[in-house]
N, C-alpha and C positions, 0 to 999 in steps of 0.2 A: 591533573586529572586520576579521577575514580573509576578502576574498571570493576566490571560487575560480569560474574561468570555465570553463562545461564548453565544452568544443571538439568540431565534428567530427570523424568517425573519423579524414578524412585529412589532418587539420589535429593528430593528435595530439601528434607533437612539441614542439608548442608549451606542453605541461604542465611543459616544465622551466624555463622561464622564471617559475614560480610555486610557492613554498614547500610549499603543500599542492594535491592535486588528487583529483577524485571519478571515480571509474570506475564502468560501469556492466553489472553483472552480466551482461545477456544478448550484452553488446560485446564482452565478453571473451573469453566461449563463439563469436560467430560469426566474430570475427576474428583470427585467431592473433598479427597484425603488431601489432592494436591490444594485445594481451594485451604484448606483447614490450615494445611501447615502456614500458607501466605498472609493467613488472617492472623494467625498467634506472633506474625515473626513481627517483631519490635524496631526493625530497620526502616529507613525509605522506602516505601514499595511502590514502583511504577509499572502499569499497566500497560500492557503493548496490545495493538487491535489485531495482530494475528494474519496482517496482510500476505506476508511470506510465504507463510506456512498453508493459507485455504487458500490462495491465489486470487484471492480480492478479499475487501475487506468487510467489515461487520458493521450493522447497525448501529448507530451511536446511540440506539435502547439495549443492544445486546453489550455494548462496551460498559453503559451505565449499571446496568445488572451484575455484569463480574467486576467492577470497580467496587460496589458496594459490597457484593458476598466477602473480598478478601479487606475489605478496607483502605483500600489504595491512597496513596500521596497523592501521584501524579498520573495522568493519563495520557496516551499515546490519540490523536484524535483520528479517525477516519481517513483514509488518501488512497489513490488510484496511481499503481506503481505507473511511472514515466509520462504521467499526462497530468499537465500543469492543470488547465481551464479546470478538469471536473477534482481536482483535488481543492482546489481553492474552493468551489461551490459547496464540495462537501464541509469543507474545513467553516466557511461562513452557515454555514445550516447546521452544522452540531454546534457551534458557539450558539448560536438562537436558540437551540434546542434548549440547552445547559440553560440560558437566560430565564426562557420560557417556564421552565419545571422547576427551576430556582436554584440550581446546583450549581450554578459558570464560577462560583467560591467555594465549592465544596473539595475542588481536587486542582491541583496546580496541572495548567495544558499545555503539553507538546504538542508541534504539528509538525511535517514531515516535509520536505523538500524535494519537490518532484517535476518532470519536466524532459522532453525528449533531446535539451541541448544545452551546453555549458550557459549561454542565452536565459531559455526558459526557466531554468534552476535558479539564476539569477534572479531572473525577477520575480519566482513564489517567494524566494529569501525575505527580498526587498516590499514586498506586500505581508510578508509576514510583521516587520519591522513596524506595522502601520495598525495592525491589532491588538490592541491594550491584552487583551485575554489572554494570546502567546505569551507565556511566560520563557518557553524552552523550545526551542527550532533544533529537530530533528537532520542528521544527516547521513543517508541512507550507503551500506555499504556498496551498491549497485555501482556510484561514481565513481567507483575506483577503473572502469571501463574508460574513462577519460583520460588524455594524455598527460601523466604527471599525478596521475591517481586522485583517490580524494584528497590529499594533500594538497592538491594544486587548487583546493577551493576555500582553503586557509582565510584568504585575503578577504573574504563576506565577512566575518564577524573581527577584523585586526585592522582593516582599512578603510572603516568606515565607521558610525558612532552605531554600537548595537548594544542595547541593555536590555536582550536577550542573552540567558544561559544557551551553550552549546552542549549536543548530544552526540555521541555516533551511535548509528543505529550497526552492530554487528562487525566483523572485520572478515572480510570476503576469501583472504588466501595465507596472510601470515601477522602475525603479531607486530611484526618491526616497523609495520606501517606506523604504529604509533610513539616511534621513535623519530621520525621525521619532521614533525610539527613544530616552526617556530618557535612557538609558545603554548605548550599543553597545557598550564596551570588556565589560560581560557579555555579552554573546555574541559567542561562540570565532567562528564561521563561517558563510556563509551561502554556497550553488554557485546558480548559475545560467548556462544559455544564452541567455539574453536581450541581453546585449553582444554575443556573436558574430552575432546574427541583426540587430541594427543594425547590424552592421558587412555583413550582406551588402546589407540593404536602402538602405545609405547614410544610417543615421539616425545622430544622436545618442543618444551612451551613455545619456542620462537619458531618451531620446522616450516614449511610451507604446509598447505594444504594440497593433500594430491589430489588430483582431476578427478570429479565426478564421486568423490568422497565428505559426504555428510553426515552427521547424527542426525539418528532417529531418537527423539526425546522423550516418544511414549513407551519404545520397548529397549533401551540401551541402560543399564548400569556401571556404574564405576565402584571397584571394590577400590578400602582404602583411596577414597573419592579427595580427603584435604589435600589442599597444595602447600608446600614450602613456602613463605613467604619473599624468603631470600630470590627464591626466581625473578620475581618482578621488586625488588626492592630497587627502588630510586628511580622506576621507569613509569608504573600508573600512579604513583602516590599513597598507594596504600601502607 
């Protein structure tokens, strides 16, 4: 499992220290310097649709403009938090748009599962298995609300034929979640700003997030940001 730190805008150059990085669409649009750093970055670039930060998804047109601005390798298609049918519709519409504009092969495509229940999330996951354009399935951090947490959904990609890569979107409360998967090597990657938040607060990497404690990526700055690789050696596969 490759761990991807999400840095504040002012610490963006730190991405050069990791082989994979994730950019946020709204930050690419708002900060030219942020987009410039990502454009010059030579590692694998994932562009997120900023649904968590904006409270609603951006259009596929905005997503593509941002993806082209940073020369992204992978895009996370628009989705609607906790709404399976709406998300599936958006995903299919987005893929049709990519096909029509002849850009469906320009980026690797990730789609995020959504739904109100475990059953709906499973149905959404299984629907993605049958869409060949989708190469990566994203598992959102809010699924930690279910009994057993996000880890309890591991059966989706272990107990059936799954030719998609798996990406964990964020870490909700603690990085110790990543120690609980039966087969972490089956998970391609996980992104999170949690380690940066702990750095700002002077906490250890595996500390628990305090209630209501979130990082402001637009205003925060971490002095001496580089992380000691020994903190995560043998855990995330870095």
